[in-house]
C-alpha positions as CSV (number, residue, x, y, z in Angstrom):
1,M,0.0,0.0,0.0
2,Q,2.8,2.4,0.8
3,F,4.4,1.5,-2.5
4,L,1.2,2.4,-4.3
5,K,0.8,5.7,-2.5
6,R,4.4,6.6,-3.3
7,R,3.9,5.9,-7.0
8,I,0.6,7.8,-7.2
9,F,2.1,10.7,-5.2
10,F,5.1,10.8,-7.6
11,I,3.0,10.9,-10.8
12,G,0.7,13.4,-9.1
13,I,3.5,15.8,-8.8
14,I,4.0,15.6,-12.5
15,M,0.4,16.2,-13.4
16,Y,-0.7,18.7,-10.8
17,R,2.3,20.9,-11.0
18,I,1.8,21.3,-14.7
19,Q,2.2,25.1,-14.5
20,Y,5.8,24.8,-15.5
21,F,4.7,23.0,-18.6
22,V,2.0,25.6,-19.5
23,F,4.4,28.4,-18.9
24,T,7.0,26.8,-21.1
25,F,4.5,26.3,-23.9
26,I,3.1,29.8,-23.8
27,L,6.5,31.5,-23.7
28,L,7.9,29.4,-26.6
29,F,4.7,29.9,-28.6
30,A,4.9,33.7,-28.2
31,I,8.6,34.0,-29.1
32,T,8.6,31.5,-31.9
33,A,5.7,33.1,-33.7
34,N,7.7,36.1,-34.6
35,A,11.2,34.5,-34.6
36,S,13.0,34.1,-37.9
37,S,16.6,33.6,-38.6
38,A,16.3,35.1,-42.1
39,P,18.2,38.4,-42.4
40,D,16.5,41.6,-43.5
41,S,19.6,42.8,-45.3
42,I,19.1,41.4,-48.8
43,P,20.4,43.1,-52.0
44,A,17.6,44.6,-54.0
45,H,18.6,42.9,-57.3
46,E,18.1,39.4,-55.9
47,E,14.3,39.9,-55.9
48,H,14.0,40.5,-59.6
49,A,17.0,38.9,-61.3
50,E,18.7,35.9,-59.9
51,P,22.0,34.9,-61.6
52,A,22.6,31.3,-62.6
53,K,23.7,29.2,-59.7
54,D,25.9,26.2,-59.6
55,L,24.9,23.0,-57.8
56,R,27.0,23.7,-54.7
57,T,25.4,27.1,-54.2
58,E,21.9,25.6,-54.5
59,I,22.8,22.9,-51.9
60,K,24.0,25.7,-49.5
61,E,20.8,27.6,-50.0
62,D,18.7,24.4,-49.4
63,I,20.6,23.8,-46.1
64,K,20.0,27.4,-45.0
65,H,16.3,27.1,-45.9
66,H,16.1,23.9,-43.9
67,L,17.5,25.6,-40.8
68,Q,15.0,28.4,-41.0
69,D,11.4,28.5,-39.9
70,S,8.7,28.6,-42.6
71,H,5.0,28.8,-43.0
72,D,4.5,25.3,-44.4
73,F,5.9,21.8,-44.2
74,T,7.6,21.2,-47.6
75,L,8.4,17.6,-48.3
76,F,9.4,18.3,-52.0
77,H,9.5,21.4,-54.1
78,S,10.7,21.8,-57.7
79,K,12.2,25.2,-58.5
80,K,11.8,24.5,-62.2
81,D,8.1,24.0,-62.6
82,G,6.9,24.9,-59.0
83,S,5.5,21.4,-58.4
84,G,5.9,19.6,-55.1
85,I,4.4,18.3,-51.9
86,S,3.8,20.7,-49.0
87,I,1.4,21.1,-46.1
88,P,0.2,24.7,-45.8
89,L,-0.2,26.3,-42.3
90,P,-2.5,29.1,-41.2
91,V,-1.3,32.6,-41.5
92,I,-2.6,34.9,-38.8
93,L,-1.9,38.6,-39.2
94,I,-3.1,41.8,-37.4
95,D,-3.1,44.7,-39.8
96,N,-6.1,47.1,-39.3
97,G,-8.1,44.0,-38.4
98,L,-7.6,40.2,-38.2
99,H,-6.4,38.5,-41.4
100,I,-6.5,34.6,-41.5
101,F,-5.6,32.6,-44.6
102,M,-3.6,29.6,-45.5
103,S,0.1,29.9,-46.5
104,S,-0.7,28.1,-49.8
105,K,-1.7,31.6,-51.1
106,F,1.9,32.5,-51.2
107,H,2.9,29.6,-53.4
108,H,6.3,29.4,-51.7
109,G,6.8,33.2,-52.0
110,E,6.1,33.3,-55.7
111,H,2.6,34.9,-55.5
112,V,1.0,37.8,-53.6
113,A,-1.7,36.9,-51.1
114,E,-4.8,39.1,-50.9
115,S,-6.9,39.4,-47.7
116,K,-9.7,41.9,-47.2
117,G,-8.3,44.3,-49.8
118,N,-4.7,44.1,-48.4
119,F,-1.8,42.4,-50.2
120,Y,1.0,40.5,-48.6
121,K,4.2,39.0,-49.9
122,L,6.3,36.2,-48.3
123,Y,9.8,37.4,-48.8
124,H,12.7,35.4,-47.3
125,N,10.4,33.8,-44.8
126,K,9.0,37.1,-43.6
127,I,5.6,38.6,-44.5
128,Y,5.5,42.2,-45.8
129,K,2.6,44.4,-46.8
130,T,2.8,45.3,-50.5
131,D,0.7,46.1,-53.5
132,A,-1.0,43.8,-56.1
133,D,2.3,43.5,-58.0
134,G,4.3,42.4,-54.9
135,T,6.6,45.4,-54.9
136,I,9.4,45.4,-52.3
137,S,11.2,48.7,-51.7
138,Y,14.6,49.2,-50.1
139,D,16.5,51.8,-48.2
140,E,20.1,52.8,-48.9
141,H,21.3,49.7,-46.9
142,N,19.2,47.3,-49.0
143,H,16.8,46.7,-46.2
144,P,13.2,46.2,-47.1
145,T,11.1,49.2,-46.1
146,N,7.7,47.7,-46.5
147,T,5.5,47.5,-43.5
148,K,5.4,44.2,-41.6
149,P,2.1,43.3,-40.0
150,L,1.9,41.8,-36.6
151,D,2.5,38.1,-37.3
152,F,0.9,35.4,-35.1
153,S,1.1,32.7,-37.8
154,L,1.4,29.0,-37.0
155,T,4.8,28.3,-38.5
156,K,6.2,24.8,-38.7
157,S,8.2,25.4,-35.5
158,V,5.1,26.4,-33.6
159,V,3.1,23.5,-34.9
160,T,6.0,21.1,-33.9
161,I,6.0,22.6,-30.4
162,I,2.3,22.1,-30.1
163,L,2.6,18.5,-31.3
164,A,5.4,17.8,-28.8
165,S,3.3,19.3,-26.0
166,L,0.3,17.2,-26.8
167,L,2.4,14.1,-27.0
168,M,3.8,14.8,-23.6
169,L,0.4,15.5,-22.1
170,W,-0.8,12.2,-23.5
171,M,2.2,10.2,-22.3
172,F,2.0,11.5,-18.7
173,T,-1.7,11.2,-18.5
174,S,-1.6,7.6,-19.7
175,L,1.1,6.8,-17.2
176,A,-0.9,8.3,-14.3
177,K,-4.1,6.4,-15.4
178,S,-2.2,3.1,-15.6
179,Y,-0.9,3.6,-12.0
180,K,-4.4,4.3,-10.8
181,K,-6.0,1.3,-12.6
182,N,-3.3,-1.3,-11.9
183,N,-2.3,-0.7,-8.3
184,G,0.8,1.4,-9.0
185,I,2.1,-0.8,-11.9
186,A,2.7,0.7,-15.3
187,T,1.2,-1.0,-18.3
188,G,1.3,-0.6,-22.0
189,F,3.3,2.4,-23.1
190,G,3.8,3.3,-19.5
191,R,6.3,0.4,-19.2
192,F,8.6,2.3,-21.6
193,L,8.0,5.7,-20.0
194,E,8.4,4.7,-16.4
195,P,12.1,3.9,-16.6
196,L,12.8,7.2,-18.2
197,V,10.9,9.1,-15.5
198,L,12.7,7.2,-12.8
199,F,16.0,7.9,-14.6
200,V,15.4,11.6,-14.5
201,R,14.5,11.3,-10.8
202,D,17.2,8.9,-9.6
203,E,20.1,9.9,-11.9
204,I,19.5,13.6,-12.5
205,A,17.3,15.2,-9.8
206,I,18.3,13.5,-6.6
207,P,22.1,13.4,-7.1
208,N,22.2,17.1,-8.1
209,I,19.5,18.7,-6.0
210,G,19.2,16.3,-3.0
211,V,16.5,14.2,-1.5
212,K,15.1,17.1,0.5
213,H,14.3,19.5,-2.4
214,Y,14.2,17.5,-5.6
215,N,10.4,17.1,-5.6
216,R,9.7,20.8,-6.2
217,Y,11.7,20.7,-9.4
218,M,10.7,17.3,-10.8
219,S,7.8,18.6,-13.0
220,Y,10.1,21.1,-14.7
221,L,12.9,18.6,-15.2
222,L,10.6,16.0,-16.7
223,T,9.0,18.6,-18.9
224,I,12.3,19.9,-20.2
225,F,13.9,16.5,-20.7
226,F,11.0,15.0,-22.8
227,F,10.3,18.3,-24.5
228,I,13.8,18.7,-25.9
229,W,14.1,15.0,-26.7
230,L,10.8,14.9,-28.6
231,L,11.7,18.1,-30.6
232,N,15.1,16.6,-31.4
233,L,13.6,13.4,-32.7
234,L,11.0,15.3,-34.7
235,G,13.9,17.2,-36.3
236,L,15.2,13.9,-37.8
237,T,11.9,13.2,-39.6
238,P,11.3,14.3,-43.3
239,L,9.1,17.1,-42.0
240,G,12.2,19.3,-42.1
241,V,11.8,21.0,-38.7
242,N,14.7,22.4,-36.7
243,V,13.1,23.7,-33.6
244,T,16.0,23.3,-31.2
245,G,18.3,24.8,-33.8
246,N,16.4,28.1,-33.4
247,I,18.2,30.4,-31.0
248,A,14.9,31.9,-29.8
249,I,13.7,28.4,-28.6
250,T,17.0,27.6,-26.8
251,F,16.9,31.1,-25.3
252,S,13.4,30.6,-24.0
253,L,14.4,27.3,-22.4
254,A,17.5,28.7,-20.8
255,I,15.7,31.8,-19.4
256,L,13.2,29.5,-17.8
257,T,16.0,27.6,-16.0
258,Y,17.5,31.0,-15.0
259,L,14.2,32.3,-13.6
260,I,13.4,29.2,-11.6
261,T,16.9,29.2,-10.2
262,T,16.7,32.9,-9.3
263,F,13.3,32.9,-7.7
264,T,13.7,29.6,-5.7
265,A,17.3,30.2,-4.5
266,K,17.9,30.4,-0.7
267,K,19.6,33.2,1.0
268,D,22.8,31.2,1.3
269,Y,23.0,31.1,-2.5
270,W,22.9,34.9,-2.7
271,K,25.3,35.3,0.2
272,H,27.9,33.1,-1.5
273,I,27.5,35.4,-4.6
274,F,27.5,38.9,-3.0
275,W,29.5,38.3,0.2
276,M,31.3,35.0,0.0
277,P,32.0,33.5,3.4
278,G,35.6,32.5,4.4
279,V,37.2,35.0,2.0
280,P,39.0,38.2,2.9
281,K,36.9,41.3,2.6
282,P,38.9,42.9,-0.2
283,M,38.5,39.7,-2.3
284,K,34.7,39.7,-1.5
285,V,34.4,43.0,-3.3
286,I,36.3,41.7,-6.3
287,L,34.5,38.3,-6.5
288,A,30.9,39.6,-6.1
289,P,30.5,41.0,-9.7
290,I,32.3,38.0,-11.1
291,E,29.9,35.6,-9.3
292,L,26.9,37.7,-10.3
293,L,28.1,37.5,-14.0
294,G,28.4,33.8,-13.6
295,T,24.7,33.5,-12.9
296,I,24.0,35.0,-16.3
297,I,26.7,33.0,-18.1
298,K,25.3,29.7,-16.9
299,P,21.9,29.9,-18.8
300,F,23.7,31.5,-21.7
301,S,25.9,28.4,-22.0
302,L,22.8,26.2,-21.9
303,M,21.3,28.2,-24.8
304,I,24.4,28.1,-27.0
305,R,25.3,24.4,-26.3
306,L,21.9,23.1,-27.4
307,Y,21.6,25.5,-30.3
308,A,25.1,24.9,-31.7
309,N,25.0,21.1,-31.3
310,M,21.7,20.6,-33.0
311,T,22.4,23.1,-35.8
312,A,25.8,21.5,-36.5
313,G,24.2,18.1,-36.7
314,H,21.6,19.3,-39.3
315,V,24.3,21.1,-41.3
316,V,26.7,18.1,-41.4
317,L,23.9,15.6,-42.3
318,M,22.5,17.7,-45.1
319,S,26.0,18.5,-46.4
320,I,26.8,14.8,-46.7
321,L,23.5,14.2,-48.5
322,G,24.4,17.0,-50.9
323,L,27.6,15.1,-51.8
324,I,25.4,12.5,-53.5
325,F,24.3,15.0,-56.1
326,I,27.8,16.5,-56.4
327,F,29.6,13.2,-57.0
328,K,27.0,11.7,-59.4
329,S,28.9,8.4,-59.5
330,W,28.3,4.8,-58.5
331,V,31.1,5.1,-55.9
332,G,30.6,8.5,-54.3
333,G,26.8,8.3,-54.1
334,P,26.5,5.1,-52.1
335,L,29.4,6.1,-49.9
336,S,27.7,9.4,-49.1
337,F,24.4,7.7,-48.5
338,G,26.1,5.2,-46.1
339,L,27.8,7.9,-44.2
340,A,24.6,9.9,-43.9
341,F,22.8,6.8,-42.7
342,A,25.5,6.2,-40.0
343,L,25.4,9.9,-39.0
344,S,21.6,9.7,-38.7
345,L,22.0,6.8,-36.2
346,L,24.5,9.0,-34.3
347,E,22.0,11.8,-34.3
348,L,19.5,9.6,-32.5
349,L,22.0,9.4,-29.7
350,V,22.8,13.1,-29.8
351,A,19.0,13.9,-29.6
352,A,18.8,12.1,-26.2
353,L,22.2,13.2,-25.1
354,Q,21.4,16.9,-25.5
355,A,18.1,16.5,-23.6
356,Y,20.1,14.8,-20.8
357,I,22.8,17.5,-20.7
358,F,20.3,20.4,-20.6
359,T,18.3,18.7,-17.9
360,M,21.3,17.6,-15.8
361,L,22.8,21.1,-15.9
362,S,19.5,22.7,-15.0
363,A,19.2,20.3,-12.0
364,L,22.8,21.2,-11.0
365,Y,21.9,24.9,-11.0
366,F,18.8,24.2,-8.9
367,G,20.9,22.2,-6.5
368,M,23.3,25.1,-6.1
369,A,20.4,27.4,-5.4
370,V,19.0,25.3,-2.6
371,E,22.2,24.0,-1.1
372,E,22.6,24.6,2.6
373,H,26.1,25.8,3.5
374,E,27.8,25.5,6.8
375,H,29.9,28.6,6.8
376,H,29.7,29.9,10.3
377,H,32.8,28.1,11.4
378,E,34.6,29.4,8.3
379,E,33.7,33.0,9.1
380,A,34.8,32.7,12.7
381,H,38.1,31.2,11.6
382,T,38.7,34.0,9.1
383,E,37.9,36.7,11.6
384,H,40.3,35.1,14.2
385,H,43.2,35.3,11.7
């Protein structure tokens, strides 16, 4: 009976402290909706006259396009005749009223979309207000000067985040129900999920935070672990999503870790930052700004580590696939395909590894925030000398 209560209590922490999950979803949704890595600075002549491009240049552009967010899921698109397979997504704009239409109106940026008498053009993954001819004007620095409406469109990154969120909600709900129906024993998919949940608890949360305080952070740690892992796995599918390779996403995740660390930290944590015990007073003045800067550098390192590793993986994998079209031989093609296949298997490991590292470091920061220090003896010893 005690075992059953412990299991139900544990899964209850996951489900009833879901505010971390909701907050993560809302923040990521708001930031991703307007985030785009495409630059505004684009030469004016590129819009009207594109010079002939060699194969390597086209491959580089395809890789850049894959890394960027977009308003549809493109599985195949021919630049010659415009044919292809794509899944359009809703475009939601606020421009003197609400404008909602499907991204298929843009035809991959080749057409102008009309809504309630207004005309909009998709130009390098950004939506600009224009005229019926799709005119884009520029300033002296070759920056587009057209007005950009307030964009709340469901891009492929946003849709992927929603999909991952719904999958997580289904997984944890199913696990909780299986505990309730089977006297604390996981069944079905829960048998696969339970070891992962216990792994996060026993190998990440407890060793880094401690038995006394780990419960209050478990909901966030589980959310962040499965959230990043699912997004990384979805990034390996033919859908062409690169959510964790978006700096806005990794920034949002890192700032959540920073905020939770900051607002749950004990006074001992701040005392060791602003007035470190056991250190001579002149050194305390020098170390205080350095330690304060360290609290900002920690989440920054989380952001860059996840972003850089996932972006590099996508770039290397697509570059190797591009070699198939460059070699055009019976030797180079199969070799490139075999290398890409092996790298894809490695990416499956990296997908889980990056989720583990982000979760583990977050737990480490939480553990530092709630650690109880015994520094009274140290201070007395310092003052004596």
